[in-house]
C-alpha positions in Angstrom: 23.1 9.2 -1.6 19.4 8.7 -2.6 17.5 6.8 0.1 16.5 3.9 -2.1 19.5 3.7 -4.3 19.9 0.2 -5.8 16.5 -1.0 -4.5 13.8 -2.7 -6.6 10.2 -2.0 -5.5 6.7 -3.2 -6.4 3.8 -0.8 -5.6 0.2 -2.0 -6.2 -2.6 0.4 -6.9 0.0 2.8 -8.2 -1.9 4.5 -11.1 -3.3 7.3 -9.0 -3.7 8.7 -5.4 -1.3 7.5 -2.7 0.2 4.7 -4.9 1.2 7.2 -7.6 2.7 9.5 -5.0 4.8 6.6 -3.6 6.0 5.7 -7.1 7.1 9.2 -7.9 9.0 9.6 -4.7 10.6 6.1 -4.9 12.0 6.8 -8.3 13.3 10.2 -7.1 15.0 8.4 -4.3 16.8 6.0 -6.6 14.6 3.0 -6.7 13.6 1.0 -9.8 9.8 0.7 -9.5 7.2 -1.7 -10.8 3.8 0.0 -10.8 0.7 -2.2 -10.9 -2.9 -1.4 -11.3 -6.1 -2.3 -13.2 -6.1 1.1 -14.8 -3.8 0.5 -17.7 -4.2 4.0 -19.2 -3.3 5.9 -16.1 -0.6 3.4 -15.0 1.1 3.4 -18.4 1.0 7.2 -18.5 2.7 7.5 -15.1 5.4 4.9 -16.0 6.1 6.9 -19.1 6.4 10.1 -17.0 8.8 8.4 -14.6 11.1 7.0 -17.3 13.4 4.1 -17.6 13.5 3.2 -13.9 9.8 2.3 -13.9 7.7 -0.4 -15.4 3.9 -0.6 -15.4 2.1 -4.0 -15.3 -1.6 -4.4 -15.4 -2.6 -6.5 -12.4 -5.5 -8.0 -10.6 -4.2 -8.2 -7.1 -6.6 -11.0 -6.2 -5.0 -13.3 -8.8 -2.0 -15.5 -7.8 -1.2 -15.9 -11.5 -1.0 -12.1 -11.9 1.2 -11.9 -8.8 3.6 -14.5 -10.2 3.7 -12.5 -13.5 4.5 -9.2 -11.7 7.3 -10.6 -9.6 8.8 -12.5 -12.6 8.8 -9.4 -14.8 10.2 -7.3 -12.0 13.1 -9.7 -11.6 13.6 -10.0 -15.4 13.7 -6.2 -15.8 15.4 -5.0 -12.6 16.5 -8.0 -10.5 15.3 -9.4 -7.2 12.7 -7.4 -5.3 13.7 -5.4 -2.1 10.5 -3.6 -1.4 6.8 -4.4 -1.6 4.1 -1.8 -0.9 0.7 -3.4 -0.7 -1.3 -0.3 -1.5 -4.2 -1.5 -3.6 -7.6 -1.4 -1.9 -11.2 -0.3 -2.1 -13.6 1.3 0.3 -17.2 0.3 1.1 -19.6 2.2 3.4 -22.7 0.0 3.8 -24.3 -1.3 6.9 -24.0 -5.0 7.7 -27.7 -5.5 6.8 -27.3 -3.8 3.4 -24.0 -5.6 2.4 -24.4 -8.6 0.2 -22.2 -11.7 0.5 -20.8 -11.0 -3.0 -19.8 -7.4 -1.9 -18.3 -8.7 1.3 -16.2 -11.4 -0.4 -15.1 -8.8 -3.0 -13.7 -6.4 -0.4 -12.0 -9.3 1.5 -10.4 -10.5 -1.7 -9.1 -7.0 -2.7 -8.1 -5.6 0.7 -7.0 -8.7 2.5 -6.3 -11.7 0.3 -4.2 -9.6 -2.1 -1.9 -8.8 0.8 -1.4 -12.5 1.5 -0.8 -13.3 -2.1 1.7 -10.4 -2.6 3.8 -11.3 0.4 3.7 -15.0 -0.4 4.9 -14.4 -4.0 7.5 -11.7 -3.2 9.2 -13.3 -0.2 11.3 -15.8 -2.3 12.5 -12.8 -4.4 13.5 -10.9 -1.3 15.3 -14.0 0.0 17.4 -13.8 -3.2 18.0 -10.1 -2.6 19.3 -10.9 0.9 16.4 -9.2 2.7 13.7 -6.6 2.1 10.9 -4.4 3.4 7.2 -5.0 3.1 4.8 -2.1 3.8 1.2 -3.0 4.0 -1.2 -0.1 3.7 -4.0 -0.5 6.3 -6.1 2.4 7.6 -7.0 4.0 10.9 -10.0 1.6 10.6 -7.4 -1.1 11.3 -7.0 0.6 14.7 -10.5 1.8 15.5 -14.0 0.8 14.2 -15.7 1.9 11.0 -17.8 0.4 8.3 -18.3 -3.4 8.0 -16.1 -4.9 5.3 -13.6 -2.1 5.2 -12.8 -2.2 8.9 -12.6 -6.0 9.0 -10.1 -6.2 6.2 -8.0 -3.4 7.5 -7.7 -5.1 10.9 -6.8 -8.2 9.0 -4.0 -6.4 7.3 -2.7 -5.3 10.7 -2.8 -8.9 11.9 -1.1 -10.5 8.9 1.6 -7.9 9.1 2.5 -9.0 12.6 2.4 -12.7 11.7 4.5 -12.2 8.6 7.0 -10.0 10.5 7.5 -12.8 13.1 8.0 -15.4 10.3 10.2 -13.4 8.0 12.5 -11.8 10.5 15.1 -14.5 10.1 15.2 -13.9 6.4 16.1 -10.2 6.9 12.7 -9.2 5.8 10.8 -6.5 7.7 7.0 -6.1 7.6 5.1 -3.1 8.9 1.7 -1.6 8.4 0.8 2.0 7.7 -2.6 3.4 8.9 -3.6 6.6 7.1 -6.5 8.8 8.2 -8.4 10.9 5.6 -6.2 11.5 2.6 -6.9 13.8 -0.3 -7.0 11.1 -3.0 -9.4 10.8 -6.0 -11.3 8.1 -4.2 -11.9 10.3 -1.1 -12.5 13.8 -2.6 -14.8 12.9 -5.5 -17.8 15.2 -5.9 -20.3 13.1 -4.1 -18.1 12.9 -1.0 -16.3 16.2 -1.0 -18.7 18.1 1.2 -18.7 15.3 3.8 -14.9 15.1 3.8 -14.6 18.8 4.3 -17.1 18.7 7.2 -15.2 15.8 8.8 -11.9 17.6 8.5 -13.2 20.2 11.0 -13.1 17.5 13.7 -9.5 16.4 13.0 -7.1 17.8 15.6 -4.9 19.2 12.8 -8.0 20.6 11.1 -7.3 19.3 7.6 -7.0 16.2 5.5 -3.6 14.9 4.5 -2.0 15.1 1.1 -0.8 11.7 -0.4 2.8 12.9 -0.2 2.5 13.1 3.6 1.8 9.3 3.7 4.6 8.8 1.2 7.1 10.3 3.6 6.3 7.5 6.1 6.2 4.7 3.5 9.6 5.9 2.2 11.0 5.7 5.7 9.8 2.1 6.2 10.9 1.1 2.7 14.4 2.4 3.3 17.2 1.1 5.5 16.6 4.0 7.9 13.9 1.8 9.5 16.2 -1.2 9.9 15.0 -1.9 13.5 11.3 -1.5 12.8 9.2 -4.6 12.1 5.7 -5.9 13.0 4.6 -2.4 14.0 1.8 0.0 13.1 2.6 3.5 11.9 -0.3 5.9 12.1 -0.6 9.1 9.9 -4.0 10.6 10.7 -3.7 14.1 12.0 -4.5 13.0 15.5 -7.9 11.3 14.9 -7.0 8.1 16.9 -5.7 10.2 19.7 -9.1 11.6 20.5 
């Protein structure tokens, strides 16, 4: 049997990169998937490719109203939600002295507040479903230091994951965080950063960056019932960077 047969999933930031890889695999594994993103053109195209077991909804993940709309439409189309993958996020690589308050608040809203809003909105739906799995995508910068703004928010995702796991365990809802290293997504391998990424890859113990599908394998495990005894934990997929 498919590993997500009968499950209903919401994946944010699903129009490209890791989110798109997760969506494709989830549908292959039997899930009905709601894809959300601000990129309507790419998101709609992917949903069309994936067929009747997918639905694209344009969403601003920092909006509580948008979150209510997404969960409501997911239930209307497919039924109560079993899986939430909080994948949407942005990067920022500025020093603390160069970062404006506006820029800082923006990355906090997108990377951190959106995770709170997503969990708060989806938990009642998961209660109706009799339980569920929430997978929050953090980063290795939620384990070790990095740029201000990005690191702070990814540590926050790690923290809220643990707090929510404690609170939601008696609902039958598991909450875990995934911490990718350098992944070959459009955001990472764009022309102005490609050379720097290739140089950094030489210092990764496995000597390469990961493909999005390698993160998907881990996210799929956490979304499925195979990880039924895992909650409040960090799962690192970084080629060995944090072991150095």
